[in-house]
N, C-alpha and C positions, 0 to 999 in steps of 0.2 A: 370322685377322685379322679377318674379318667379325663373328664372335662377340664378339670383344673391343670392337669398335666399337659393337656393340649394347649390350654391357654398360656401356660408357661412356655411352651414350645413356640408359640407365635411371638411372645415377647423376644425370646431369644432370637428367632429368625429375624425380627425387625431390628434388633440391636445389631445382628451381623450385617445386615443390609446397611445400617448407619455407620458402621465401622468401615465397611468397604467404601462407602461414598467419601467418607472423611479422608481415608487413605489415597484416594483418587482425585479429590477436589483440586480444581485448577481454574485458571482464566485464560481465556484465549484473546488473541489480538482483536478480533472482530467485535468482542464484547465491549471494547473501550471506544468503539464508534458511538455506541448507545450511551456509554458513561460519559463522553465528552458533552452530549446534550444535556444529561443530567446535571453536570457540573455547571454549564451555562445557565440552565434553568434556576438552579438553587442560587446562584450568585447574580440573578437579576438581568441576564442577557437574553432572556426568553427562550423558547423552545427551538434553539438554532443549534447548528453544528459550527460553521464559521460565523461569528457574531454580526458580520456585515450584511447578512442575507437569511432569510427564512427558508430553509431546505430541510425536509425530513429525511435524514440520513439513517434513521433507525426503522425497523420493520416491526417493532413490538411496543406500541404505545402503553398497554397495560402494565407489562413488566417495567418499562421505563418510569412510569408514575410510582410503581410500587418501590423500585430502587431509590427514586428521588425521595419518597417520604421518609425512608431510613436514612439515607445519605444527609438529609437535612439537619439530622440530629447528631450523626457520627463525624461528618466532614472527613471520611476516610473511605477510600476506593478499593482497597485490596481485600481486606477481611470481611467489609460490609456486604457486598454481593456474594462472597463465598459462604459465610455465615446464613444469609438469608436464603440461598439456594438449598443449602442442606436442610434447613428447617422446613421449607416448602416441600422438598422431596421426600423427606421422612413422614411429614404430615399426609402427603398424597399415598404412599405405599401403606401407612397406617389405616387410611380409609379402605384400601383395597382389602387389608387383612380382616377388618372389624365391620365394615358395612356393605361391601360389594360382594365378597365371597359367599357363595351359598352355604359352605359349611366350613369349620376350622381346618379339615383335611384339605380342601381346596384352596383356603388360604395359605397353608403351609406350602403347597405345591406352587402356588402364584408367587409367594415370596422367594422360594429357591430359584424360580426362574428369572425373576427380576434381578436378584443379586448376582446372576450369573451372565447376564446380557451386557456385552461390552458396550454396546451403543447406549443402552439406558444408563448404566453406571457413569460413562464418559460425560453425558449430557445431563446427568442429575445436577452438575455444577456448570462450569465453562464460563459463566457470567451471561450466557444467552438466555433467551426466554424460556427454553424447554422445561424446566421444573414447573413454571406456571401453567404452561400448555398441559403438562402430565396431569397436574391435580384437578385442572377444569375437565380434562377427559374422564377422569375417575369419577368426579361428581356427575357428570352428565350420564355416565353409564349407570351409576347408582339409581339416579332418577328414572332412566329409561327401563331398566330391568325390574324395579320395584314399585314404582309409583302408580298411582290410581289416576288415570288420565281423564277421569270425568270430573276431577276437582283441580283444575288448574294445571295439570301436568304438561300440557302443550306449551303454556306460557312459561313455565320453568325451564323446560328444554330449550325453547327458543332463546330465553334469557341467558342461560348457560352457554348455549352455543355462540350467542352474541358477544359474550365476554371473551371467549376463545378467539373469535374473529378480530377483536380489538386487539388481542395479544399478538395474533398472526393471522393475516387474512385467508391463507390457502387452507387453514384448518376447517374451513366451512365444509370442505368436502367430507370429512369424517362425519359430520353430524347431520348433513342434508338429508340423505335417504331416510334416517331414523325419524326426522322432523316431519318429513312428508308423509311417512307411513302413519304417524300418530295423528298428523292433521287429517288424514283421509278418514278418520274415524268420527269426524265431526262435520257439519255443515261447512262448505266452503267459505261462506262469509265469517263464520266464527273463526274458523281456521286462520284466514287472512288477518283477521282482527287480533287474534292472540300472537300470531307469528310476529306481526309489525309492532305490537306493543313489547314483546319480548326482545325485539331486536332494536329497541331505543338506544341502548348504550352505543351500538355500532353507527346507527344513523346520526346521533349527536356527534360522534367523532368524525364521520365523514363531512358533516356540515362545517365543523370547526377546521378540519384539513382544508377544505376547499377554500374557506374564507382566509385562514391564516397563511397556508403554504401556497395556495393557489392551484392545488391539484388534489384528486381524490385519492391517488395511490402514493405510497412511499417513493422517494427518488430511486431507492435501490431497486424497485420493481422495474422502473424505465431503464435502468443500467443492465440489469441481469437477465431480462426478459428480451432486450434487444440485442441478440447474439449476432445476427447476421448469418448463422449456421443453418444448413438445411435441416428439415425435421427429421430426415433419415440419419444424419449425423448425431443430432440430439437424442434420439431414441436409442441408437446404438450405444452413446454414451451412458444413457440411463440404465440400460440393461447391464453395461459394464459395472455401473454402481451397485446394482443389485447382486451381481456375481461376487464383487469384491467382498460385500457384506457376507455373503454365504461362505466365502472362503476363509475370511478372517474372524467371523463372529456368527457361525452356523446357528446357534441357538435362537438368535433374533429373528432370522429369516424363517426358520422352521416354525417358530411360534406364530409368526404372522400368517403363514401358510396354513397352519392347522386351524387358526381362528376363522379364516376365510371359508375354508371347505366344511368345517365340522357343523355349524349350524345348519346348513342345507341338508346334510344327511339326517340330522335330528329333527328337522322341520320346526325350529323355533323361530317364529317370525320376528320378534324384536331382535334377538341376536343376529338373524340373517340381515336385517337392516343395517345394523351396525357393522356386519361383516361386508356389506356392499360398500359403506363408506370407507372401510379399511382399504378395499380393493381399489375403490377410486382414488384413494390418496396415493397408494403405491403406483398406480398407472399414471398419475400426475407426476410423480416423482421421475418415473421413466420418460415421460413425454417432455420434461424441461431439461433433461440431460443429467439428473441427479444433482450432486454436489461435489465439491472439492475435499470436504471433510468425510471421512469414512464414518457412517453410522448415524451422522447427525440428523438427517431428514427421516431416519427410520425409528427413531425413539418414540415418536408420538403414535404412529400405527402400531408400535410393539405394545405400548401400554394399553392402548385400545383392544388389542389382540389378547392380552392378559384378561382384561375385564370381560371379554366374551366367554373365555375359558373357564374362569373360576366362578361365573355367575350361575352356574348350574352343577349341580352334585352328580358327577359321573364316576368318581372313585371314593366310595363311601367307607372303605375299610383302611385299617392302619397299614396292612400289608400292601395294599395297592398304592397308598401314599408313599411308603418307604421306597418301593420300587420305582415310583415316578421320580422322586427326588434322586435316586441313585442314578438313573438314566440322565437326568438333567446335569448333575455334577460330572459324570463320565464325558458327556458331550462337551461341556464347557471347558473342563480341564484338558481335554485333548486338543483344544484350539490354540492359537498363538495368543500370548499375553492375557491369560483368563483373569477376570476382575479380582478373584478372591486371593490371587498371588500377587497383585499389583502392589508396590510399595514406593518407598523414597527414591529407589534407583531407576524408576521407570524413565525411559527415554535415553538412558546413558549408552544403550546398545545401538543407538542411531534411529533414524525416522524411517518407518515403512512407506514408501511412496511407489504408486504404479499406476499407469494410465490416467495421470493427472488427479489421483485420489490419494490423500495423504492421512496419516493418523496424526491428527493435529495435536493431540494431548502429548503424544511423545515429543512432538517439535517443541512444545512450550513448558512442559511440566517442570523441569529443573530450574526455570527461571520465574515461574508464575504459580507453582504448585504450593498447596497448603502445608504438606509435610516438610518439603525443603525449607519453607519460610520458618516454620517451627524450629527446625534444626540448624537453622544459620545463625551467624554471630549477630547479637542484638544491633549493632550498628549498622547491618546491611539493610537497606530499605527495600521491601518488596513492593511491586514486582521489580526483580533484580534482572532486567533485560537490557540489552545493548540499545534497543530502540528508545526505551524510556530515558536511559542516561543520556543518549544523544540529543533527544528532544529538550531536555532540561538545560543542556548546554546553549542551545540557540534560543531558548524562551525569550521573547522581547520583555523589556522592563515596562512598568506602567507608563503609559503616554507614547510608546513606540508602537509601530506597525510594520509588519513584513509580510511577504507572500513566499511560499516555498512549494515545490512539486514533491510528493512523496507517494510511492505505491503502497506501502504498508501504513495505513492511516489511523489504526487503532491506538495503540500505545503512543506513537509519535504524535498524533492528534491531540490525545488527552494532556500529555505532559508538556507540549509546547505552548499551552495557555491560550487565553481567549483573543490574544493580540496578534496571533500569527495565523494568517490565512492560509489554510492548508489546501492545496489542489491535488485531488485525487485523480490520476489517469486512467483507472478504471471506471470512475464516473459514479461511485456509490454515494458521494457526498457533493458532487459538483452538478448544478442544475443543467449547464450546457453540455458537458461531456456525457452525461447519462442519455441525452438525446441525439448524440452523435453516434453513427454505427462504429463498431470496433473495427480496427483494420485487420485484414486476414492475415494470419500466421498459421504454421503447420503445427506448431507445439502449444496449441491453446489448452486452456483449463477452464472449466465451468466456474463461474464466478469471478474470473480474473481475465477478462477481456479487455484489452488496453485500448484507448482511444488516442488518436493524434491530438496533442494540444495545438489548437490553431495559432497561427503566427499573430502576434499582437494580443493574444488573450491574457497572458501573464502580465503585460504591461496594463492592460484594462483593469485588472484586478488591484494591481500595485498603486495605480494613479487615479483610480475611480474616473476614468475618462476612456471612451471607447477608442481603442487602438487597433482593433482586429482588421487585418488586411483584407480579408474575404468580404467584399461589400455586402453581399446578400447575408452572409452570417453575421455581419455587424449589425444589420437590421434586427436579426433575430435576437442577438444579445441584447439590444435595447429593450425589444418587447419582454424578453425574459427578466431583465432586471427590473422593469417596472412591476412585474408581478411579484418577484422575491425581495425587493428592496424599497418598492413605493410605500407610501402611507396606506395603512390597512384600508381605511375607509374612503380613499380618494376614488372618485367616480371613474377616472381614465384607467385606474388599475383594475377595477371590478370589470370593466369593459374588455381589458387585455386578458383577464383570467378567463373569460368566457371565449374569446376568440382563439387564444392559444390551446384550450382544452378541446375545441371542436375541430382543431386542425387547419386553422386559417393561414397560419404561417409556416406549415410544414415544408411548402415549396421552398422556402429560403435555405434550407439545409440540403446540400448537394450530398445525397447519400452515397452515390457512386464514388465521388472524389474522396471522401472521407472513409470509405470502405476499402478502397484500393488507392491510397494516397501516393502521389509522387515521392520519389525518394527523398526530395529536399524537405517535404512536409515531415517525414519521419525524423530526419536529422534536427530540425527545428524543435520538434517536440522532445527528442532526446537531449538537446542542449538546455532546454528549460528543466528537464528532470535530473540531469547530470551536469550541473553548471561547473563543477570542478574537473571535469574529464576533459584533458586537453585534445584527446584523440577525436572526441566527437565534434569539437569545434573545428579541428583541422578538417575532418570530413565535410562538415558544414561548409566551410570556407571554400573547399575545392569545388563542392556542387554549386554553390552560389557564383563563383568565378566562371564555371562552365556555362552558367545560364546568363552571363553578362552582368550580374549584379555586384559590381565592384565594390560599391560602398559597403553592403552587407557581408560581402567576402573578406573585407578588410577588418571589419568589426570581429568577425569570428577568428581571424588570424591574430589579431591583438589579444583577444581573450585566451587563446591557446598559449601565447608567448608568456603572458603574465602567469599562466598556470605551472607551466613546465618547460623551461628553456631547452633542456635536452632532446625532448621529443620535438619541439618546434624545429630545432636546427636539423634534425633528421629529415623532417618533411621537406625543409629548404632544399635539402640536397637530393630528395627523391622526386619532387613534383617541379617540372619546369614551369607549369602554370602558376603555382603558388609563388616561385621565385620571382617570376616577371612581374606579376601583380604586386608584390611586396616591395620590389624595386621601385615601381612607378609610385606608390604610396610614400616610400621613404624620400624620393626626390621631391615630391610635393611638400613633404613635411620640412624638408630642409629649406625651400624656398620661403615657406611660412616662418621659419626659425631665423633666416637671414633678414626677412623684414622686421622682425621683433629686435634684432641685434641692432639694425640701423636707428630704430627708434629709441633703444637704450644707450646709444654712443653719444656721450656729451664731450664737446671740445673743452679741455681744461689746460690753459697756459700753452696753446698750440699743440697739445697731445690729445689723442683719443683713449678713453678710459672704458675698456670693455666690461660689460656686465656678465659675470661668468655664471648666470644661472638661467641661460636660454633654454637649455635642454635639461630635463631632470634625468635621474637615474635609469628610469624605464626608457626614456627617449634614447639615450646613449646605447643601452643594450639592444634596442630595436635596430639601430643601425649596425651595431657589432654583429648581430646575427646574419645581416646581409652580406657583409664584408667577409666574415668568416666562412660563410657557406660558399661564397664565390671562390675564395682561396682553395677550400677543399675541392670543389669542381675542377678548378685548374690543375691541381695535383692529380686528379684522377685522368684528365686529359693527357697529361704529361707521362703518366704511367703506361697509357694505353698507346703512346708514340706520336700523339698529336700535338706537337710542340707549338705550333701556331695557335691553335684554340687555347692552349694553356696560357701563352704569352698575353693574348688578348684578354682572357678572363682575369689574369693579375693586374693588367692595366685598368680594368673596369673597378677592381677592388681599391687600386692606388688612387683613382680618381675620386671615388666615393669617400675614402678615407680623408682625402684632402678637403673635400667639399664640408664633411663634418667638422674638421679641425678649424676650418675658416669661421666657423660659428662658435666653437666651444673646444678648448683643450681638454684632452682625455688620455690618460696613461694607456689604457686598453686600446683604443683607436691607434695611437701612435705605434704601439706594438704591432698591430696587423699591418700598418702602413710599412713598417720595416721589413716584415717578412715578405710582403709583395715586392718591395724594392730589391731585397736581396735575391729573390728567385728570378728576377728579370734582369739581374747583373748590374743594377745601379747601386753599387756597393757604397759609395761615399755618401749618397742620400740615405741609404739604409742605416749608416753610423749615425747620423743626424737624427733620425726617426727614433732608433733604440735610445739615443742619449735623451731625447725629449720624453720617451716613455718612462725612463728611470726618474726623470725630474717631476713627473706628474703623477707617479703612482704612489700609492699608500699601502697597497697590499703586498705583504712580503713574499708571498708565493709568486705574485706577479713580477715583483722587482728581481727575485732570483732568476726567472726565466728570461727576463729582459737582459740582465747582464750576461747570461750564458748565449744568448743570441748575438748580442754584441761582440763578445769575445770570438764567436765564429766568423763574424764579418771581418773584424780585424785580423785574424789569422789569414784570411784570404787576401787581405791587402798587404801582408807581410809585416803588420806592426805587432811583433810577439810580445813587446814590452807592455803595450797597452792592453793586449789580449790577456796577458798573465794577470794584470791588475783587475781586470773585470772578472776573471775566474775566481780570484781571491775574494772579492766582493761577494759573488755568489756562494762561494764556500763559507764565508762568514754568516751569511743568511741561513745556509743549511744548518749550521751549529745552533744558531740562535732558535731556529724552528724546532730542532731535536730536543734542545733545552726545555723550550716551552712545553 
């Protein structure tokens, strides 16, 4: 009866864990980096992230293949990985309870610890590879602690460890000490043979990776490990990561600490070996600087720690079990956001972020959580995140192709479709940027080290022709594209794979320049990333003009003008350099327009017929900005008492207006001409200019202002009757606009 009650308690505990996982289930942005490869793979684009090149943007091949197998049938990417993760996680915890734990009492304690670990619960789903890593660790521990090593045990351990390494390479640290210990029990030849045999899955994957992608390691490894930070800074950040977990999720870190120290006191060799692996893994986490996701890297050593603890019967009584569970619950419930109390409102109170480490589940849960999805309106498609919605809006149609620069590439990458080439400035999915050093900033975060996008690289990707301005880097890009885009079996490609992996082309990348880039490099990169930000283009224009790059400066000014006219006008008034360059550009533009006009003028019966489409709307406004800003500057000179400079400025505006009007008539230009003439005392000419403005204007706001300005000039000339008529016309337009 007692045994039956304990078994029922185990099922209840496992059910509680499953409920907690379901209530906490979510997907994070980084998971969709893998899912984009899954989608491309299933739809015939190969194991690619951007379909034009072979780049391993995922770190978890085994998980990627498992998700692909299920996605092949479901063709759905929200619930598929969620339910798959839940199933794998519950299966793994079930193995802990019924296969790994030495006694049912230890199983109950283990389940209570697991269900209250925030790190483990958060990453029992998330869409990342953690659930698969967890279950492989459990199976490995089960074999290690209970298997007869004289009958193929070493091979099985090596094979299980190999699967974990295919799932995530750095997990080898957890298994290596135990494998080496077991290997030491056999002759070295037999041990090497069995280990190599067991590691066939990993060796096969590495051979495929080198052949298909051209590299042994994921692209993310080159991007994330190439930080440019000192080892001291990385270790300091790694320790901060551990302390963050201790502060927000003490149960997880205390369990890991207990598993590392306990076996040595109890002198249990197999557990000691596994404990050394756990310690190595935690040391590795510190060494690389931790992660930006709180708890993510600690879920694997945590479940290994639980395996060590429950594999030996140290608490044989019911009383001891109850006390242990009570301590676990007290410790868990006293911390922030205990998993047992997590529900559909998680994340509504804001996101906890400190020292570059954030609670990612809180950041995403309301938009990509399972409970919010269940409770939402059926017409709402999950994930209901702005990045996914935005990506769908710019998704190219079949047969179209585009290039875009996005920093958050998970949801945006997946939902933008296979025809949009997404450039990741962090370098996770881009083969070139991953191999450039990140530029130095004070507010860096692990895993989010930005690279400068080299000038011309965007155009290279868009037009499939090398436009990279840096000559040495352009050569490197050619070599890299041969590897990632060339025919797989092409001999030249295979030669380049060898050369680039042994570092023959490393000298082509100027590490110092890209680690400490000139300001103009940063601005060019920002313009690629924020093409609709006029301030970035204006800053870039200013920098290019300072360097004497007039053509590039003008292109940046034109881009800014097309984006936001008001901001452009402010810069024209603030920056003499930009104003001067813009004036020169416009003068050249007028000369070209005059030549076009001469070509389009045809004599008809002794008269000339002007073609009135020499300048388009944008061209006219480009000139308008110059004239307008010149008049505003003249007014500023007048206010400061410098009447001479004010008069000269107004004459410049008058002359430029006349030049534009000699090419094409436009009401807005006539209006500015009238203002300049009026302020310089040329009143009769101003009357004519305002009259022409009225004749050539269609915008009623503009017409109203022209009538008012005309009336003011007529009053100065003493023609009160004509002034009154002009004011009546303006009033009539006022009434029309109010009625409208």
